[in-house]
C-alpha angles and dihedrals in degrees: 000000000000130000121218134186110224124206128177116207125191125219091277094050096256118140115248127211111255095217128033093227092053102054094165096050108090098154128055136174120226130189117213122194095192140022089244093058090051091051092047091051092049093050090048091051091050087055093050094044105030096165095045137084116242115211121194116185122189114237121216 
């Protein structure tokens, strides 16, 4: 199990809200129980935000 902080950045480097109903929330923490689930989440985020950069930082 690993916890990551996830940030979505637009082309200008501004943080984007991860969900449309939470406009103020630009940072979220996700817990992944396998490498496959982390990869699936990343690919899903790239589909939702095709023109953005997805940053996933491991939390200690």
